[in-house]
C-alpha positions in Angstrom: -104.6 -48.8 -156.6 -105.5 -49.9 -153.1 -108.1 -52.4 -152.4 -111.1 -51.7 -150.1 -110.7 -52.9 -146.6 -113.9 -53.9 -144.8 -114.1 -51.6 -141.7 -116.8 -52.7 -139.3 -118.2 -49.3 -138.5 -119.8 -48.7 -141.9 -119.4 -46.2 -144.7 -119.9 -42.5 -145.5 -121.2 -41.2 -142.2 -118.7 -38.8 -140.5 -119.2 -36.7 -137.4 -116.9 -33.8 -137.0 -116.9 -32.1 -133.6 -115.5 -28.5 -133.4 -116.1 -25.4 -135.6 -112.8 -23.8 -135.1 -110.1 -24.4 -137.8 -109.4 -28.1 -137.9 -113.1 -29.1 -137.8 -114.3 -27.0 -140.7 -111.3 -28.1 -142.8 -111.9 -31.8 -141.9 -115.6 -31.5 -142.8 -115.0 -29.7 -146.1 -112.3 -32.2 -147.1 -114.5 -35.2 -146.3 -117.6 -33.7 -148.0 -115.6 -32.8 -151.1 -114.6 -36.5 -151.3 -118.3 -37.6 -151.3 -119.0 -38.2 -147.6 -122.0 -37.2 -145.6 -120.8 -35.0 -142.7 -122.4 -33.7 -139.5 -120.5 -30.7 -138.2 -121.1 -29.9 -134.4 -120.2 -26.6 -132.9 -121.4 -25.7 -129.4 -121.1 -21.9 -129.9 -123.2 -19.7 -129.6 -125.4 -22.0 -127.5 -122.4 -22.5 -125.1 -119.4 -20.1 -125.5 -115.9 -20.3 -124.2 -113.9 -17.9 -122.2 -111.8 -16.7 -125.1 -114.2 -16.7 -128.1 -116.3 -13.6 -128.8 -118.7 -14.9 -131.4 -120.3 -18.2 -132.6 -118.6 -17.9 -136.0 -116.8 -20.8 -137.7 -113.0 -20.4 -137.8 -112.9 -17.5 -135.3 -109.2 -16.5 -134.8 -108.6 -15.7 -131.1 -105.0 -15.0 -130.5 -103.7 -13.5 -133.6 -104.6 -13.0 -137.3 -101.4 -14.3 -138.7 -100.8 -17.7 -140.5 -97.0 -17.0 -140.5 -94.4 -16.6 -143.1 -94.9 -16.7 -146.8 -91.2 -16.3 -147.4 -90.0 -19.0 -149.9 -88.3 -22.1 -148.4 -89.3 -21.4 -144.8 -90.9 -24.2 -142.8 -94.3 -22.3 -142.5 -94.2 -21.6 -146.3 -93.5 -25.3 -147.0 -96.4 -26.4 -144.8 -98.8 -24.0 -146.6 -97.5 -25.0 -150.1 -98.3 -28.6 -149.3 -101.8 -27.7 -148.0 -102.4 -25.6 -151.2 -101.4 -28.5 -153.4 -103.9 -30.7 -151.5 -106.8 -28.2 -152.0 -107.0 -26.8 -148.5 -110.3 -24.9 -148.2 -109.5 -22.7 -145.3 -106.2 -21.7 -146.7 -107.8 -20.6 -149.9 -110.2 -18.5 -147.9 -107.3 -17.1 -145.9 -105.6 -16.1 -149.2 -108.8 -14.4 -150.3 -109.2 -12.4 -147.1 -105.5 -11.5 -146.6 -104.4 -8.1 -145.3 -101.0 -6.4 -145.8 -98.5 -8.1 -143.4 -95.1 -7.9 -145.1 -93.8 -11.4 -145.8 -96.5 -13.1 -143.6 -100.1 -14.2 -144.4 -102.4 -12.3 -142.2 -106.2 -12.2 -142.6 -109.2 -10.0 -141.9 -110.6 -12.1 -139.1 -114.3 -11.3 -139.8 -114.0 -11.7 -143.5 -112.1 -15.0 -143.1 -114.9 -16.4 -140.8 -117.6 -15.2 -143.2 -116.0 -16.9 -146.1 -115.5 -20.2 -144.3 -119.1 -20.2 -143.2 -120.2 -19.5 -146.9 -117.9 -22.4 -148.0 -119.5 -24.8 -145.5 -123.1 -23.5 -146.5 -122.3 -24.2 -150.2 -121.8 -27.9 -149.5 -125.3 -28.1 -148.1 -126.8 -26.3 -151.1 -124.7 -26.6 -154.3 -123.6 -30.2 -154.1 -126.5 -31.7 -152.1 -126.7 -31.9 -148.3 -123.2 -33.2 -147.6 -122.5 -31.0 -144.5 -125.3 -30.5 -141.9 -124.5 -28.1 -139.1 -125.5 -28.8 -135.6 -125.3 -26.0 -133.0 -125.1 -28.0 -129.8 -122.6 -29.3 -127.3 -121.4 -32.8 -127.7 -121.4 -34.5 -124.3 -120.5 -38.0 -125.2 -118.2 -40.0 -127.6 -119.8 -43.3 -128.5 -116.9 -45.6 -129.1 -119.2 -48.5 -129.8 -121.2 -46.9 -132.7 -120.6 -49.2 -135.6 -121.9 -46.8 -138.2 -120.0 -43.6 -137.6 -116.5 -42.2 -137.9 -115.7 -39.2 -135.6 -113.2 -36.5 -136.1 -112.7 -34.7 -132.7 -111.4 -31.2 -133.3 -112.9 -29.4 -130.4 -109.8 -27.4 -129.8 -107.8 -26.1 -126.9 -110.9 -24.9 -125.1 -112.7 -28.2 -125.2 -115.6 -28.0 -122.9 -115.1 -29.6 -119.4 -117.8 -32.2 -120.1 -116.3 -33.3 -123.4 -112.7 -33.2 -121.9 -113.8 -35.5 -119.1 -115.5 -37.8 -121.7 -112.3 -37.9 -123.7 -110.3 -38.8 -120.6 -112.9 -41.6 -119.8 -112.4 -43.0 -123.3 -108.6 -42.8 -123.5 -107.8 -43.6 -119.9 -104.8 -41.4 -120.4 -103.4 -38.3 -118.8 -104.4 -34.9 -120.4 -101.7 -32.2 -120.6 -102.7 -28.6 -120.1 -100.8 -25.4 -120.7 -101.9 -21.7 -120.9 -102.1 -19.6 -124.0 -102.5 -15.9 -124.4 -104.2 -13.3 -126.5 -102.5 -10.1 -127.7 -104.1 -6.6 -127.3 -105.7 -4.7 -130.2 -105.4 -0.9 -130.6 -107.7 1.6 -132.4 -105.6 2.8 -135.4 -107.0 6.4 -135.2 -105.5 6.7 -131.6 -101.9 6.0 -132.6 -99.6 9.0 -132.7 -98.2 8.6 -136.2 -95.6 11.3 -135.6 -93.8 9.0 -133.2 -93.9 5.7 -135.2 -92.8 4.5 -138.7 -93.8 1.9 -141.2 -91.2 -0.8 -142.0 -90.7 -4.5 -142.5 -87.8 -6.3 -141.1 -84.7 -5.9 -143.4 -87.2 -4.5 -145.9 -88.5 -8.0 -146.6 -91.9 -7.7 -148.3 -93.8 -4.4 -148.1 -93.6 -1.9 -145.1 -96.9 -3.0 -143.6 -95.9 -2.9 -139.9 -96.2 0.1 -137.7 -93.0 0.2 -135.5 -93.0 2.0 -132.2 -89.2 2.8 -131.4 -87.8 3.0 -127.9 -84.7 4.8 -126.5 -82.9 3.0 -123.7 -84.5 5.3 -121.1 -88.0 4.6 -122.5 -87.3 0.9 -122.6 -86.1 0.8 -119.0 -89.2 2.7 -117.8 -91.5 0.4 -119.7 -89.8 -2.8 -118.4 -90.0 -1.6 -114.8 -93.7 -0.9 -115.1 -94.4 -4.2 -116.9 -92.6 -6.4 -114.3 -94.3 -4.6 -111.4 -97.8 -4.7 -113.0 -100.4 -6.9 -111.2 -101.4 -10.1 -113.0 -104.9 -11.7 -113.2 -105.4 -14.6 -110.8 -106.2 -18.0 -112.3 -110.0 -18.3 -112.7 -112.2 -21.3 -111.8 -112.9 -22.0 -115.5 -109.2 -22.6 -116.1 -109.5 -25.8 -114.3 -111.0 -28.9 -115.9 -113.1 -30.9 -113.6 -111.4 -34.3 -113.3 -113.1 -37.6 -113.4 -112.7 -40.0 -110.5 -109.2 -41.3 -110.1 -108.2 -38.9 -112.8 -104.5 -38.1 -113.5 -105.5 -34.9 -115.2 -102.8 -32.2 -114.7 -104.2 -28.8 -113.6 -102.3 -25.7 -112.6 -103.5 -22.9 -110.2 -100.9 -21.2 -108.2 -98.2 -21.5 -111.0 -99.6 -21.6 -114.5 -97.9 -23.8 -117.1 -97.2 -21.6 -120.1 -96.4 -22.8 -123.6 -92.9 -21.6 -124.3 -93.8 -20.6 -127.8 -96.4 -18.1 -126.5 -95.1 -16.8 -123.2 -96.8 -13.7 -121.8 -94.5 -10.6 -122.1 -94.4 -10.0 -118.4 -93.0 -13.7 -118.0 -90.5 -13.1 -120.7 -89.4 -9.8 -119.1 -88.7 -11.5 -115.7 -86.1 -13.6 -117.4 -83.7 -10.7 -117.9 -83.7 -7.1 -118.8 -82.7 -7.7 -122.3 -84.8 -10.7 -123.0 -87.7 -8.7 -124.6 -85.0 -6.9 -126.8 -84.1 -10.3 -128.2 -87.7 -11.4 -128.5 -90.9 -9.6 -129.4 -89.2 -6.2 -129.1 -86.2 -7.0 -131.2 -85.1 -3.9 -133.3 -82.8 -5.8 -135.6 -83.5 -4.9 -139.3 -86.0 -2.2 -138.5 -84.2 1.0 -139.6 -85.9 4.2 -138.5 -86.0 6.4 -141.5 -85.7 9.5 -139.3 -82.4 8.4 -137.8 -81.0 5.9 -140.3 -80.5 3.6 -137.3 -82.1 0.7 -135.5 -83.8 1.8 -132.3 -82.9 0.4 -128.9 -86.1 -1.7 -128.9 -89.3 -1.7 -130.9 -93.0 -2.8 -130.6 -94.5 -3.8 -133.9 -98.2 -3.3 -134.7 -99.8 -5.6 -137.4 -102.9 -4.6 -139.4 -105.9 -6.4 -137.9 -108.4 -6.1 -140.8 -109.0 -4.9 -144.4 -110.1 -1.4 -143.3 -106.9 -0.9 -141.4 -108.8 0.7 -138.5 -107.2 -1.6 -135.9 -103.8 -3.1 -135.2 -102.6 -5.9 -132.9 -99.4 -5.6 -130.8 -97.3 -8.4 -132.2 -96.1 -10.9 -129.5 -97.6 -8.8 -126.7 -99.9 -11.5 -125.2 -100.1 -11.0 -121.5 -101.9 -11.9 -118.3 -102.2 -8.6 -116.7 -105.3 -6.9 -115.2 -107.0 -4.6 -117.8 -106.3 -1.4 -115.8 -102.7 -2.4 -115.6 -102.5 -3.1 -119.3 -103.9 0.4 -120.1 -101.3 2.0 -117.8 -98.3 0.0 -119.1 -99.1 -0.2 -122.7 -99.5 3.5 -122.9 -95.8 3.8 -122.1 -95.1 2.6 -125.6 -94.1 5.4 -127.8 -96.9 6.4 -130.1 -99.5 4.8 -127.8 -99.6 7.4 -125.1 -103.3 8.2 -125.8 -104.2 4.8 -127.4 -107.7 3.3 -127.1 -107.5 -0.5 -126.8 -110.4 -2.4 -128.6 -109.2 -5.6 -126.8 -106.9 -6.2 -123.9 -104.6 -9.2 -123.6 -106.0 -12.3 -121.9 -105.0 -15.7 -120.8 -106.9 -19.0 -121.4 -106.5 -22.7 -120.8 -105.3 -24.9 -123.6 -105.9 -28.6 -123.5 -104.3 -31.3 -125.6 -104.0 -35.1 -125.4 -100.8 -37.0 -125.0 -100.8 -37.9 -128.6 -97.6 -40.1 -128.7 -99.4 -42.5 -126.3 -102.7 -42.4 -128.0 -102.6 -41.7 -131.7 -101.3 -43.5 -134.8 -99.9 -41.7 -137.8 -103.3 -41.3 -139.4 -104.5 -39.5 -136.3 -106.7 -42.4 -135.2 -106.9 -43.3 -131.5 -105.1 -46.7 -131.3 -107.7 -48.1 -128.9 -110.7 -46.7 -131.0 -109.6 -46.4 -134.6 -112.9 -44.9 -135.8 -112.2 -41.9 -133.7 -109.6 -39.3 -135.1 -108.2 -36.3 -133.2 -107.3 -33.2 -135.1 -106.2 -29.6 -134.5 -104.6 -28.3 -131.3 -106.2 -31.0 -129.2 -103.9 -33.5 -131.0 -100.8 -31.5 -129.9 -100.0 -29.3 -132.9 -99.5 -25.7 -132.1 -100.6 -22.7 -134.3 -103.4 -21.8 -136.8 -101.8 -23.2 -139.9 -100.8 -26.4 -138.2 -104.3 -26.8 -136.9 -105.8 -26.4 -140.4 -103.2 -28.8 -141.8 -104.2 -31.3 -139.2 -107.9 -31.0 -140.1 -107.0 -31.5 -143.8 -105.3 -34.7 -143.1 -108.0 -35.9 -140.7 -110.8 -35.2 -143.2 -108.9 -37.1 -145.9 -108.2 -40.0 -143.6 -111.9 -40.1 -142.4 -113.1 -40.1 -146.0 -110.9 -43.1 -146.9 -112.2 -44.9 -143.7 -115.8 -44.1 -144.7 -115.2 -45.7 -148.1 -113.6 -48.8 -146.6 -110.1 -47.8 -147.7 -107.1 -48.0 -145.4 -105.7 -44.4 -145.2 -102.1 -43.8 -146.1 -100.2 -41.6 -143.6 -98.7 -38.4 -145.0 -95.0 -39.0 -146.0 -92.3 -38.5 -143.4 -90.4 -36.3 -145.7 -93.1 -33.8 -146.0 -93.9 -30.9 -143.6 -97.3 -32.4 -142.8 -95.9 -35.8 -142.3 -93.1 -34.6 -140.1 -95.4 -32.7 -137.9 -97.7 -35.7 -137.5 -94.6 -37.9 -137.0 -93.5 -35.6 -134.1 -96.8 -35.7 -132.2 -97.2 -39.5 -132.6 -93.6 -40.5 -132.0 -92.2 -38.0 -129.5 -91.3 -39.3 -126.0 -94.6 -39.2 -124.4 -93.3 -38.2 -121.0 -91.7 -35.1 -122.5 -94.4 -34.2 -125.1 -94.9 -30.6 -125.8 -97.1 -29.1 -128.6 -95.1 -28.1 -131.7 -95.2 -25.6 -134.5 -93.7 -26.7 -137.8 -89.9 -26.2 -138.0 -87.1 -27.6 -140.1 -86.0 -29.5 -136.9 -89.0 -31.8 -137.4 -88.1 -32.7 -141.0 -85.6 -35.5 -141.8 -82.1 -33.9 -142.0 -80.0 -34.0 -145.1 -77.4 -36.7 -145.4 -74.3 -36.0 -143.4 -72.1 -35.9 -146.4 -74.4 -33.5 -148.2 -74.5 -31.3 -145.0 -70.8 -31.0 -145.0 -70.7 -30.1 -148.6 -73.5 -27.5 -148.4 -72.7 -25.1 -145.6 -75.3 -22.4 -146.5 -78.4 -23.0 -144.4 -80.7 -21.4 -146.9 -79.6 -23.8 -149.6 -80.0 -26.7 -147.2 -83.6 -25.6 -146.4 -84.3 -25.2 -150.2 -83.2 -28.8 -150.7 -85.4 -30.0 -147.8 -88.3 -28.1 -149.2 -87.7 -29.6 -152.7 -87.7 -33.2 -151.3 -90.7 -32.5 -149.2 -92.8 -31.2 -152.0 -91.8 -34.2 -154.3 -92.8 -36.7 -151.6 -96.0 -34.8 -150.9 -97.0 -34.8 -154.5 -96.4 -38.6 -154.8 -98.5 -39.2 -151.7 -101.4 -37.1 -153.0 -101.4 -39.2 -156.2 -101.2 -42.5 -154.2 -103.7 -41.6 -151.5 -106.4 -40.0 -153.6 -109.9 -40.9 -152.4 -112.7 -40.6 -155.0 -116.5 -40.4 -154.7 
């Protein structure tokens, strides 16, 4: 049992900034461990250029929390989160929609359930979470009585971003992320498409729009010639005096894991066919063959009245999108409920600023969580919030937090963002490359990649369970 450590900033008062994914999870974790939490979200008082509502946990880019296939890296991360009592993942499970071997959610239902969960902590168990709908403009690094979890996300307001830069004295990094279009299901020509999951894994929940070579060539030519949206003024963060903040205008700096399709298409005529339009494993039941290329549509909500175009984030003008996307077989007369968009993502140079318990090294009573910390993806953001909430609860009770184990998926992801070469730091999703490799002798003996991954998952879960028992914080 660990002995309490006298931290000078007091006990049990935690301020969480951000109502996206990491913030609510951090608040719920800390509250469940007996801490008083003030949760701040600026929406709807001040919105962002990508959000459409003021709801907690609004999913902007997609509705997928990635693979549920056993012994994959996303599965491992979620298994660890479930074992730790992740609140948002429980609500994602409860609001899941059919998506083959992936966990996808009804966005509206998911947000509603997260809000209800937060509300319950203000009613059922006493006032442990109080919600403040206002923009936070200042981070008080000298407040001796508060612990702050900053989880304001990739669209952190310019004022708060400038404040964070003042506090850290470090460069920010900025890249640009994209949003996929959504189509009205009733306007899809079902005679031209078919339901299937890749290699028949899971249930056939995806609508597949098959291309011949001629159709693909015509689509590709239209896509690469389409007119893009110019960078807007809001995509630039006002820099503080003498700032080294990186901004991009004439040439946007995209995250490689979420490239707009028009950027991918310009890298070669077959690049899309090996990326988001890959036909491998998607047998067309009418021909018994794989098509030349395919666009997959994933169910957007429980009513199945809308579908998003998987991997089709783009930065084209809306009129151009309507013209180009209607060249997709089955979408000739489609009505689009939302077009693709581009928005700024901001994250800190975590290797230079954070320790393994997500605390700022210079100001250890301030923790950074979610995409602002340099993790990429919905699941990864929730996981980061889970850890930050537990670490903050330990600090609030005068206990030194124990970092998640390196062997686990959560620990490996945090290890990456805090130990990567700072000059080459890029946001990361969870992959097996981040986990400790098997011993060389074992690797030579076990040639099957799936068996190697199974062993890595087995080791990770064992280390995670041991950490959960050791690091438990009680009321």
